[in-house]
N, C-alpha and C positions, 0 to 999 in steps of 0.2 A: 572222926573222918568217915567212919563206916556207916553212920546212921542214915544219911540220905540214900545211900545205895540200898540198904535194907528196906527203907521205906518205899523206894521205887519198885523193888522186887515184890514187896507185899502188895503194892498197888497192881502190879502186873498179874500176880496170882489171882487177885480178886477179879480183875478184868477178864482173865482167861476163863475163870469159872463162869462168868456171865456168858461169854461167847460159846462155851461148850454146852451150856444149857439152852442155847438158842435165844437168849435174852439180849437182842440187839437194841440198844437204847439210842434213839435219835432225838435231837432237839425238837420241841413241838413246833418251832417256826417252819419246819419243812414238811409238816403234815399234809398240806395240799399237794405239794410236789410228789410225795410218796403215793398218795391216792391216784394221781394222774399216772405215775409210773406203773402202778399195779393194773390200772385199767388198760394201758397200752400193751400189756402182756397178753391180753385176750386175743387169741389167734383169729377170732371171727370179727374183730372190730373193723368197721368200715371207715373210709377216709373222711366221711362227713362227721362221724363221731369223734375222730381224732381232731378235726378242726374245731369242734365244739369244746373239747377238753382244753385244747391249747388256748383258744380264745378266752377262756374263763380265768387264765392266769396271766396277768399283765407282763411280767418279766419274760415268761416263756413265749408269749405272743411277740414281744419285741425281738427275742432271739430268732424265732422262726422267720419273721419278716426279714431280718438282717441276713440270715443265712440264704434265704431264697433270692435275695438281691445281690449276693456276693458273687465275685468273679467265678468261684468254684461251681456255682449252680445256675448262674444267669448270664450265659455268654452273649445273649442277644442284647443285653443292656436295657430291656424294657422293664421299667420299675413296677414291682408288685406292691400293692398297698393294702390288700386284705388277707386275713389269716387263711381263709379257705383256699385261695389260689396259692398262697405260700406253701401250705401243707401238700397240696397237689403237686407242686413243683419239686419239692425236695423228697417227698415220700415218707413213709412211716418210720423207717430205720433211723434217719437223721433226727427225726423228732424224738425218738427214744433216747438218742445220744444227747440232745439238748436238755431233755428232762433230767437225765442223769447228771449232766454238768451243773444244772441248777441245784440238785440235791447235794453234790459234792461241795459246791461253793457255799451252800447254806449250812453245812455241817457244823462249823464253828460259829456259835451264837455271836451276834453283833455286840452283845454286852460283854464279851470276853475282854481281858485286860490287854494293854497295848502290846505286850510281848507276843501274845497269842495272835493278835491281829497282824503283826508284822510277819510272823512265821507263816501264817495262813496266806497272806498276800504273796510272799515269795514262793511258796509251794504252788499256789495257783498259777503264777506267771510261768513257772517251770512246766506245769501240767498242760496249759493251753498251747505252749510252744511245741511240746512233744506231740500233742494231739494233731496240730496242724501239719507238722512235719510227717507224722505217721500217715495222714491222708495222702499227701503228695508222694511220699516214698512208695506206698502201696500202689498208687495209681500209675506212677511213672516207671517204677523199677520191678514190678511184679504183676502177676495176674490175680492177686488177692483182692478181696472186697475192700475198697478204699473207705467206705462208710463204716465198716466193721473195725478197720484200723483206727479211724478217728475216734470211735467209741472206746476202743481199748486204750487209746492215749488218754482219754478223759478220766478213766477209772484206774489207771495203772498204779496210782499211789493212794487209792481210796483208804487203805489201811492207815496211812499216816494222817489223813484228814480225820478219820474216826478217832485215832488216839488223841489228836489235838482237841477234838470235840469233847472227849471224855476227861480232858485234863482238869476241868473245873471240879469234877467229882473225885479225881485222883491227883491232887496238886503235887504230890511227891514225884510225879513223872516229869515235872518241870524244874527239878532242883538244880541241875547243872547242865550247861550247854553241851559239853562233851558227852556226858552220860546220856542225855536225851537223844543225841545223834546215834549213839550205839544202840539204845533201846529201839529206836525207829528202824534201824537197819536189821536188828535181830528179830523183831516181832511183827513189823508192819505187814509182811507178806501173808503170814498166817491169819492175822486180824483181817486183812483185806479180803482174803478168800472167804472167811466167815461172813463178812458184811455182804459181799457180792452174792453169795449163796442165799442169804436171807432176802435179798432183793430179786431173786430168781433170774439173775443175769445168765445168759447162755453159757454152757460149759466151755465152748470154744473161746470165749472172751476171758473167762476165769483162768483157763489153762495158759492163755497167752501172757497174762500179766503175772502168773505164778509158775513159771517154767524153770525148774532148777537145772535143766540140762544146758541152758544158754551159757556159754563160756567166752564167746567173742562174736565179732561181727560176721554175718553171712551175707555176701553180696553176689548176685541179687538175692534178696530175702526170699526164703521158702515158706516161712510161717509168719503169723502175726507177731509171735514173740521176737523173731528176727527183726521185724519192722520196728517194734518198740525199742529194741536195743539200739538200732541205728539212729532212731529219732532222738533218744536220750543222749547219744554221743555227739549229736549235731546241735542240740538245743542251745540257744543263746543264753537262756537262764538256767543255771545249775539247780539241782535239788538242794535246798538249804540244809538238809539232813544227810547229804552225801558223805560217806566215809572214804570215798575213793581219793587217793593221794594225787597231787598234781603229776607225779611221775607216771602213775597208772593211767591217768586221763590222757597223757601225752602218747603213751603206748597204744591206747585204744584208738586215738585220733589217727596215728600213723598207720595202724592196721586197717582202719576203714579206708583211708586214701590209697593204701597199697592194694586193697582188694578190688577197687574200682578206679578207673582212670580219674585222676583228680580233676581234670578239665570237665569230664562228663559229670562228676558229682557237683562241681560248682555250677555247671550249666543247668542241671536239673533244679537246683535250688533257685538260681537266678531267674530261670524261665517261669518258675512257679511262685515267685515271690508275691505276686498279686494275690494268688490263691491263698498262700500262707497268711499274708496280712489280713485278708478278708475273713478267714476262719478265726484268727486270733481276735479280730475286732468283734466278731459275733459272740465269742465266748467271754469277752470282757464285760459284756452288758450285765 
């Protein structure tokens, strides 16, 4: 009975050693996305160079066009059909977010087994709903940067995606469903921080998704961490690795609605549903 646990702990020890040495191992299938991500971190990059980089990656191009034509960014309704105009419309920060969303989604190789594909799909559904809600919550209920909130939503579970991506090298991590959820809960935040630091993600975002001081909802949100907490509590798709009991989820939901007038909360979501749906559709590509 104890053998799978020992095997998974050994796998985690090896994985921890990799991370501590700075040896972040990404699938080769995301090499182009990683190069684009690195180039976008150049503070001197101009919008024309951003457009060239985006235009060279078909999936990223599609995401940029879809976001530029979404209700969230194109209130005039005039359709944008070229990448350069799309990049000019949304700006550099959302393009960085789109690139990161592509990296996160590509982390688990398409050749992974069926179980990994299902887990990845479910985790991605949760991620994009949290990201879209984070954008709306930050824009409607705070003075925080909505684009930064959307980015934080995309990467808030990057540690879990990385652990899934490495499962092929450490199959013991997938031994038992209950054990896997526990491991994800215990280790994904530290893993996520290591991955985000290796990708040179701004410290503000890293701290937002790895904030140990968050104990409950804060409304209106004061920090990006508060936004992520609210978005997770409202997301239609739960995290497949959640260890929160239904009772705890009910308490969180009650606390959220107690902190802000329920009608106001429902109105914020309802009035922003088009924006939420448009962002989700963009990240689905």
